[in-house]
DRENTORKOL-3810 file (N, C-alpha, C; in nm, 4 decimals):
REM DRENTORKOL-3810
@n.u->-0.1283; n.v->3.7062; n.w->0.7050; ca.u->-0.1700; ca.v->3.5678; ca.w->0.6947; c.u->-0.2597; c.v->3.5508; c.w->0.5729
@n.u->-0.2650; n.v->3.4300; n.w->0.5215; ca.u->-0.3489; ca.v->3.3985; ca.w->0.4069; c.u->-0.4952; c.v->3.3948; c.w->0.4456
@n.u->-0.5775; n.v->3.3800; n.w->0.3476; ca.u->-0.7214; ca.v->3.3820; ca.w->0.3758; c.u->-0.7668; c.v->3.2629; c.w->0.4574
@n.u->-0.6886; n.v->3.1557; n.w->0.4624; ca.u->-0.7242; ca.v->3.0374; ca.w->0.5394; c.u->-0.6217; c.v->3.0127; c.w->0.6494
@n.u->-0.5746; n.v->3.1193; n.w->0.7105; ca.u->-0.4675; ca.v->3.1069; ca.w->0.8083; c.u->-0.5052; c.v->3.0176; c.w->0.9257
@n.u->-0.6313; n.v->3.0132; n.w->0.9632; ca.u->-0.6731; ca.v->2.9301; ca.w->1.0766; c.u->-0.6695; c.v->2.7822; c.w->1.0419
@n.u->-0.6766; n.v->2.7497; n.w->0.9131; ca.u->-0.6760; ca.v->2.6106; ca.w->0.8695; c.u->-0.5330; c.v->2.5708; c.w->0.8364
@n.u->-0.4638; n.v->2.5133; n.w->0.9314; ca.u->-0.3243; ca.v->2.4752; ca.w->0.9129; c.u->-0.3111; c.v->2.3250; c.w->0.8890
@n.u->-0.4124; n.v->2.2630; n.w->0.8274; ca.u->-0.4089; ca.v->2.1206; ca.w->0.8002; c.u->-0.2925; c.v->2.0901; c.w->0.7070
@n.u->-0.1983; n.v->2.0122; n.w->0.7557; ca.u->-0.0880; ca.v->1.9694; ca.w->0.6707; c.u->-0.1408; c.v->1.8678; c.w->0.5711
@n.u->-0.0682; n.v->1.8484; n.w->0.4638; ca.u->-0.1099; ca.v->1.7498; ca.w->0.3658; c.u->-0.1031; c.v->1.6120; c.w->0.4293
@n.u->-0.2155; n.v->1.5458; n.w->0.4305; ca.u->-0.2266; ca.v->1.4094; ca.w->0.4822; c.u->-0.3257; c.v->1.3385; c.w->0.3928
@n.u->-0.2801; n.v->1.2413; n.w->0.3129; ca.u->-0.3723; ca.v->1.1771; ca.w->0.2193; c.u->-0.4906; c.v->1.1097; c.w->0.2856
@n.u->-0.4828; n.v->1.0834; n.w->0.4160; ca.u->-0.5938; ca.v->1.0193; ca.w->0.4875; c.u->-0.6937; c.v->1.1205; c.w->0.5443
@n.u->-0.6572; n.v->1.2479; n.w->0.5453; ca.u->-0.7441; ca.v->1.3523; ca.w->0.5993; c.u->-0.8644; c.v->1.3708; c.w->0.5071
@n.u->-0.9856; n.v->1.3878; n.w->0.5623; ca.u->-1.1063; ca.v->1.4028; ca.w->0.4792; c.u->-1.0979; c.v->1.5149; c.w->0.3759
@n.u->-1.0250; n.v->1.6210; n.w->0.4058; ca.u->-1.0148; ca.v->1.7310; ca.w->0.3088; c.u->-0.9401; c.v->1.6895; c.w->0.1833
@n.u->-0.8581; n.v->1.5861; n.w->0.1936; ca.u->-0.7816; ca.v->1.5399; ca.w->0.0790; c.u->-0.8347; c.v->1.4072; c.w->0.0263
@n.u->-0.9534; n.v->1.3667; n.w->0.0712; ca.u->-1.0093; ca.v->1.2359; ca.w->0.0343; c.u->-1.0286; c.v->1.2278; c.w->-0.1166
@n.u->-1.0017; n.v->1.1125; n.w->-0.1680; ca.u->-1.0213; ca.v->1.0880; ca.w->-0.3110; c.u->-1.1655; c.v->1.0432; c.w->-0.3318
@n.u->-1.2343; n.v->1.1113; n.w->-0.4191; ca.u->-1.3730; ca.v->1.0780; ca.w->-0.4463; c.u->-1.3823; c.v->1.0019; c.w->-0.5778
@n.u->-1.4854; n.v->0.9223; n.w->-0.5904; ca.u->-1.5093; ca.v->0.8526; ca.w->-0.7166; c.u->-1.4104; c.v->0.7420; c.w->-0.7437
@n.u->-1.3641; n.v->0.6737; n.w->-0.6403; ca.u->-1.2620; ca.v->0.5713; ca.w->-0.6585; c.u->-1.3103; c.v->0.4565; c.w->-0.7459
@n.u->-1.4414; n.v->0.4332; n.w->-0.7510; ca.u->-1.4904; ca.v->0.3209; ca.w->-0.8303; c.u->-1.5031; c.v->0.3548; c.w->-0.9780
@n.u->-1.5090; n.v->0.4815; n.w->-1.0107; ca.u->-1.5239; ca.v->0.5219; ca.w->-1.1500; c.u->-1.3928; c.v->0.5711; c.w->-1.2069
@n.u->-1.3993; n.v->0.6340; n.w->-1.3254; ca.u->-1.2776; ca.v->0.6875; ca.w->-1.3852; c.u->-1.2178; c.v->0.7947; c.w->-1.2950
@n.u->-1.0897; n.v->0.8069; n.w->-1.3029; ca.u->-1.0206; ca.v->0.9015; ca.w->-1.2164; c.u->-1.0502; c.v->1.0446; c.w->-1.2605
@n.u->-1.0732; n.v->1.1303; n.w->-1.1646; ca.u->-1.0969; ca.v->1.2715; ca.w->-1.1907; c.u->-0.9643; c.v->1.3448; c.w->-1.1864
@n.u->-0.9536; n.v->1.4608; n.w->-1.2544; ca.u->-0.8276; ca.v->1.5352; ca.w->-1.2526; c.u->-0.7784; c.v->1.5659; c.w->-1.1114
@n.u->-0.8698; n.v->1.5980; n.w->-1.0189; ca.u->-0.8286; ca.v->1.6259; ca.w->-0.8811; c.u->-0.7654; c.v->1.5059; c.w->-0.8144
@n.u->-0.8180; n.v->1.3889; n.w->-0.8437; ca.u->-0.7611; ca.v->1.2660; ca.w->-0.7885; c.u->-0.6220; c.v->1.2429; c.w->-0.8450
@n.u->-0.6045; n.v->1.2709; n.w->-0.9715; ca.u->-0.4736; ca.v->1.2561; ca.w->-1.0347; c.u->-0.3715; c.v->1.3471; c.w->-0.9689
@n.u->-0.4107; n.v->1.4699; n.w->-0.9414; ca.u->-0.3195; ca.v->1.5643; ca.w->-0.8762; c.u->-0.2863; c.v->1.5170; c.w->-0.7353
@n.u->-0.3860; n.v->1.4698; n.w->-0.6607; ca.u->-0.3588; ca.v->1.4207; ca.w->-0.5254; c.u->-0.2651; c.v->1.3005; c.w->-0.5284
@n.u->-0.2854; n.v->1.2129; n.w->-0.6241; ca.u->-0.1964; ca.v->1.0973; ca.w->-0.6378; c.u->-0.0546; c.v->1.1445; c.w->-0.6678
@n.u->-0.0421; n.v->1.2437; n.w->-0.7522; ca.u->0.0892; ca.v->1.2982; ca.w->-0.7863; c.u->0.1530; c.v->1.3672; c.w->-0.6658
@n.u->0.0729; n.v->1.4344; n.w->-0.5845; ca.u->0.1258; ca.v->1.5020; ca.w->-0.4653; c.u->0.1924; c.v->1.4024; c.w->-0.3709
@n.u->0.1398; n.v->1.2797; n.w->-0.3661; ca.u->0.1988; ca.v->1.1762; ca.w->-0.2812; c.u->0.3431; c.v->1.1463; c.w->-0.3192
@n.u->0.3787; n.v->1.1700; n.w->-0.4436; ca.u->0.5120; ca.v->1.1370; ca.w->-0.4927; c.u->0.6123; c.v->1.2515; c.w->-0.4816
@n.u->0.5662; n.v->1.3692; n.w->-0.4433; ca.u->0.6564; ca.v->1.4834; ca.w->-0.4299; c.u->0.7337; c.v->1.4768; c.w->-0.2989
@n.u->0.8445; n.v->1.5482; n.w->-0.2954; ca.u->0.9171; ca.v->1.5608; ca.w->-0.1694; c.u->0.8298; c.v->1.6403; c.w->-0.0722
@n.u->0.8557; n.v->1.6240; n.w->0.0557; ca.u->0.7781; ca.v->1.6964; ca.w->0.1566; c.u->0.7893; c.v->1.8474; c.w->0.1374
@n.u->0.9076; n.v->1.8953; n.w->0.1025; ca.u->0.9269; ca.v->2.0398; ca.w->0.0834; c.u->0.8424; c.v->2.0918; c.w->-0.0327
@n.u->0.8410; n.v->2.0197; n.w->-0.1448; ca.u->0.7606; ca.v->2.0627; ca.w->-0.2589; c.u->0.6121; c.v->2.0547; c.w->-0.2271
@n.u->0.5713; n.v->1.9451; n.w->-0.1653; ca.u->0.4303; ca.v->1.9265; ca.w->-0.1308; c.u->0.3840; c.v->2.0358; c.w->-0.0349
@n.u->0.4624; n.v->2.0648; n.w->0.0679; ca.u->0.4252; ca.v->2.1669; ca.w->0.1658; c.u->0.4116; c.v->2.3048; c.w->0.1009
@n.u->0.5015; n.v->2.3360; n.w->0.0098; ca.u->0.4955; ca.v->2.4659; ca.w->-0.0586; c.u->0.3663; c.v->2.4773; c.w->-0.1394
@n.u->0.3321; n.v->2.3734; n.w->-0.2142; ca.u->0.2104; ca.v->2.3766; ca.w->-0.2959; c.u->0.0849; c.v->2.3825; c.w->-0.2097
@n.u->0.0823; n.v->2.3054; n.w->-0.1018; ca.u->-0.0346; ca.v->2.3059; ca.w->-0.0131; c.u->-0.0503; c.v->2.4433; c.w->0.0513
@n.u->0.0592; n.v->2.4983; n.w->0.0989; ca.u->0.0529; ca.v->2.6285; ca.w->0.1663; c.u->0.0026; c.v->2.7382; c.w->0.0735
@n.u->0.0547; n.v->2.7429; n.w->-0.0468; ca.u->0.0209; ca.v->2.8533; ca.w->-0.1357; c.u->-0.1072; c.v->2.8312; c.w->-0.2157
@n.u->-0.1380; n.v->2.7075; n.w->-0.2533; ca.u->-0.2562; ca.v->2.6845; ca.w->-0.3364; c.u->-0.3751; c.v->2.6326; c.w->-0.2578
@n.u->-0.3531; n.v->2.5392; n.w->-0.1673; ca.u->-0.4657; ca.v->2.4842; ca.w->-0.0918; c.u->-0.5097; c.v->2.5805; c.w->0.0183
@n.u->-0.4139; n.v->2.6263; n.w->0.0995; ca.u->-0.4490; ca.v->2.7159; ca.w->0.2096; c.u->-0.4621; c.v->2.8603; c.w->0.1639
@n.u->-0.4054; n.v->2.8928; n.w->0.0504; ca.u->-0.4194; ca.v->3.0272; ca.w->-0.0032; c.u->-0.3320; c.v->3.1319; c.w->0.0628
@n.u->-0.2233; n.v->3.0898; n.w->0.1260; ca.u->-0.1320; ca.v->3.1872; ca.w->0.1863; c.u->-0.0658; c.v->3.2693; c.w->0.0756
@n.u->-0.0258; n.v->3.3886; n.w->0.1105; ca.u->0.0420; ca.v->3.4753; ca.w->0.0139; c.u->0.1901; c.v->3.4404; c.w->0.0083
@n.u->0.2552; n.v->3.4867; n.w->-0.0973; ca.u->0.3999; ca.v->3.4678; ca.w->-0.1084; c.u->0.4706; c.v->3.5347; c.w->0.0089
@n.u->0.4199; n.v->3.6504; n.w->0.0459; ca.u->0.4806; ca.v->3.7248; ca.w->0.1561; c.u->0.4690; c.v->3.6483; c.w->0.2878
@n.u->0.3517; n.v->3.5894; n.w->0.3129; ca.u->0.3317; ca.v->3.5126; ca.w->0.4360; c.u->0.4214; c.v->3.3891; c.w->0.4376
@n.u->0.4309; n.v->3.3211; n.w->0.3248; ca.u->0.5169; ca.v->3.2024; ca.w->0.3167; c.u->0.6628; c.v->3.2403; c.w->0.3395
@n.u->0.7033; n.v->3.3545; n.w->0.2861; ca.u->0.8409; ca.v->3.4014; ca.w->0.3052; c.u->0.8669; c.v->3.4348; c.w->0.4519
@n.u->0.7713; n.v->3.5009; n.w->0.5161; ca.u->0.7878; ca.v->3.5387; ca.w->0.6568; c.u->0.7987; c.v->3.4156; c.w->0.7466
@n.u->0.7149; n.v->3.3154; n.w->0.7214; ca.u->0.7172; ca.v->3.1927; ca.w->0.8012; c.u->0.8521; c.v->3.1231; c.w->0.7882
@n.u->0.9087; n.v->3.1254; n.w->0.6680; ca.u->1.0351; ca.v->3.0559; ca.w->0.6417; c.u->1.1580; c.v->3.1412; c.w->0.6704
@n.u->1.1387; n.v->3.2707; n.w->0.6868; ca.u->1.2518; ca.v->3.3601; ca.w->0.7106; c.u->1.3383; c.v->3.3786; c.w->0.5868
@n.u->1.2725; n.v->3.3776; n.w->0.4691; ca.u->1.3440; ca.v->3.3958; ca.w->0.3427; c.u->1.2755; c.v->3.5068; c.w->0.2639
@n.u->1.3362; n.v->3.5441; n.w->0.1526; ca.u->1.2775; ca.v->3.6493; ca.w->0.0695; c.u->1.1623; c.v->3.5935; c.w->-0.0149
@n.u->1.0792; n.v->3.6837; n.w->-0.0635; ca.u->0.9692; ca.v->3.6459; ca.w->-0.1534; c.u->1.0265; c.v->3.5815; c.w->-0.2796
@n.u->1.1396; n.v->3.6313; n.w->-0.3274; ca.u->1.2019; ca.v->3.5746; ca.w->-0.4465; c.u->1.2419; c.v->3.4291; c.w->-0.4242
@n.u->1.2878; n.v->3.3965; n.w->-0.3031; ca.u->1.3235; ca.v->3.2580; ca.w->-0.2709; c.u->1.1991; c.v->3.1702; c.w->-0.2715
@n.u->1.0882; n.v->3.2210; n.w->-0.2171; ca.u->0.9627; ca.v->3.1452; ca.w->-0.2182; c.u->0.9175; c.v->3.1226; c.w->-0.3620
@n.u->0.9286; n.v->3.2252; n.w->-0.4461; ca.u->0.8908; ca.v->3.2100; ca.w->-0.5868; c.u->0.9753; c.v->3.1024; c.w->-0.6541
@n.u->1.1035; n.v->3.1014; n.w->-0.6251; ca.u->1.1924; ca.v->3.0015; ca.w->-0.6826; c.u->1.1545; c.v->2.8611; c.w->-0.6359
@n.u->1.1294; n.v->2.8465; n.w->-0.5069; ca.u->1.0902; ca.v->2.7158; ca.w->-0.4529; c.u->0.9558; c.v->2.6709; c.w->-0.5106
@n.u->0.8642; n.v->2.7652; n.w->-0.5293; ca.u->0.7349; ca.v->2.7337; ca.w->-0.5893; c.u->0.7531; c.v->2.6880; c.w->-0.7335
@n.u->0.8401; n.v->2.7543; n.w->-0.8064; ca.u->0.8684; ca.v->2.7153; ca.w->-0.9449; c.u->0.9160; c.v->2.5699; c.w->-0.9500
@n.u->1.0104; n.v->2.5353; n.w->-0.8637; ca.u->1.0635; ca.v->2.3986; ca.w->-0.8652; c.u->0.9607; c.v->2.2968; c.w->-0.8161
@n.u->0.8751; n.v->2.3364; n.w->-0.7241; ca.u->0.7676; ca.v->2.2469; ca.w->-0.6781; c.u->0.6688; c.v->2.2204; c.w->-0.7914
@n.u->0.6314; n.v->2.3248; n.w->-0.8645; ca.u->0.5398; ca.v->2.3079; ca.w->-0.9779; c.u->0.6043; c.v->2.2248; c.w->-1.0885
@n.u->0.7327; n.v->2.2458; n.w->-1.1094; ca.u->0.8050; ca.v->2.1677; ca.w->-1.2101; c.u->0.8080; c.v->2.0198; c.w->-1.1726
@n.u->0.8294; n.v->1.9911; n.w->-1.0438; ca.u->0.8297; ca.v->1.8522; ca.w->-0.9970; c.u->0.6908; c.v->1.7907; c.w->-1.0116
@n.u->0.5869; n.v->1.8668; n.w->-0.9779; ca.u->0.4499; ca.v->1.8180; ca.w->-0.9927; c.u->0.4201; c.v->1.7884; c.w->-1.1395
@n.u->0.4615; n.v->1.8760; n.w->-1.2277; ca.u->0.4402; ca.v->1.8558; ca.w->-1.3715; c.u->0.5086; c.v->1.7282; c.w->-1.4185
@n.u->0.6302; n.v->1.7023; n.w->-1.3720; ca.u->0.7029; ca.v->1.5815; ca.w->-1.4121; c.u->0.6290; c.v->1.4555; c.w->-1.3664
@n.u->0.5775; n.v->1.4581; n.w->-1.2453; ca.u->0.5023; ca.v->1.3423; ca.w->-1.1944; c.u->0.3742; c.v->1.3237; c.w->-1.2749
@n.u->0.3023; n.v->1.4318; n.w->-1.3007; ca.u->0.1784; ca.v->1.4231; ca.w->-1.3788; c.u->0.2065; c.v->1.3726; c.w->-1.5206
@n.u->0.3151; n.v->1.4191; n.w->-1.5800; ca.u->0.3511; ca.v->1.3719; ca.w->-1.7141; c.u->0.3777; c.v->1.2218; c.w->-1.7137
@n.u->0.4444; n.v->1.1725; n.w->-1.6087; ca.u->0.4693; ca.v->1.0278; ca.w->-1.5979; c.u->0.3383; c.v->0.9518; c.w->-1.5844
@n.u->0.2446; n.v->1.0052; n.w->-1.5040; ca.u->0.1148; ca.v->0.9391; ca.w->-1.4863; c.u->0.0373; c.v->0.9347; c.w->-1.6176
@n.u->0.0375; n.v->1.0443; n.w->-1.6910; ca.u->-0.0347; ca.v->1.0494; ca.w->-1.8175; c.u->0.0284; c.v->0.9522; c.w->-1.9167
@n.u->0.1606; n.v->0.9493; n.w->-1.9232; ca.u->0.2289; ca.v->0.8581; ca.w->-2.0148; c.u->0.1986; c.v->0.7133; c.w->-1.9789
@n.u->0.1916; n.v->0.6815; n.w->-1.8510; ca.u->0.1640; ca.v->0.5446; ca.w->-1.8070; c.u->0.0202; c.v->0.5049; c.w->-1.8386
@n.u->-0.0714; n.v->0.6028; n.w->-1.8431; ca.u->-0.2123; ca.v->0.5741; ca.w->-1.8694; c.u->-0.2457; c.v->0.5681; c.w->-2.0185
@n.u->-0.1518; n.v->0.6083; n.w->-2.1039; ca.u->-0.1770; ca.v->0.6066; ca.w->-2.2485; c.u->-0.1698; c.v->0.4633; c.w->-2.3005
@n.u->-0.2627; n.v->0.4269; n.w->-2.3890; ca.u->-0.2555; ca.v->0.2933; ca.w->-2.4483; c.u->-0.1299; c.v->0.2812; c.w->-2.5348
@n.u->-0.0706; n.v->0.1662; n.w->-2.5285; ca.u->0.0509; ca.v->0.1400; ca.w->-2.6071; c.u->0.0105; c.v->0.1024; c.w->-2.7504
@n.u->0.0770; n.v->0.1640; n.w->-2.8475; ca.u->0.0523; ca.v->0.1343; ca.w->-2.9884; c.u->0.1623; c.v->0.0406; c.w->-3.0351
@n.u->0.1225; n.v->-0.0714; n.w->-3.0910; ca.u->0.2225; ca.v->-0.1693; ca.w->-3.1384; c.u->0.2512; c.v->-0.1516; c.w->-3.2840
END
């Protein structure tokens, strides 16, 4: 099990652990990532939360899913790629338009 195996909090944007801070001021990078997580598929979001937020190992994630570590690595790659695409869209939308 991962170092936070007892904490099985699923991603829930309303949960205090995922609360967005500083809503009245400029957006913080963590808030940007949480906003982007809302746009991911459940499978991608769950993979990222399990491995990065809860700190589970690749081996533990593979055992829970009944797949190989290589499959988990592949799914993690695609989840990170999807997150990057969403973040890139957010950054592009926040850039001032030059006429």
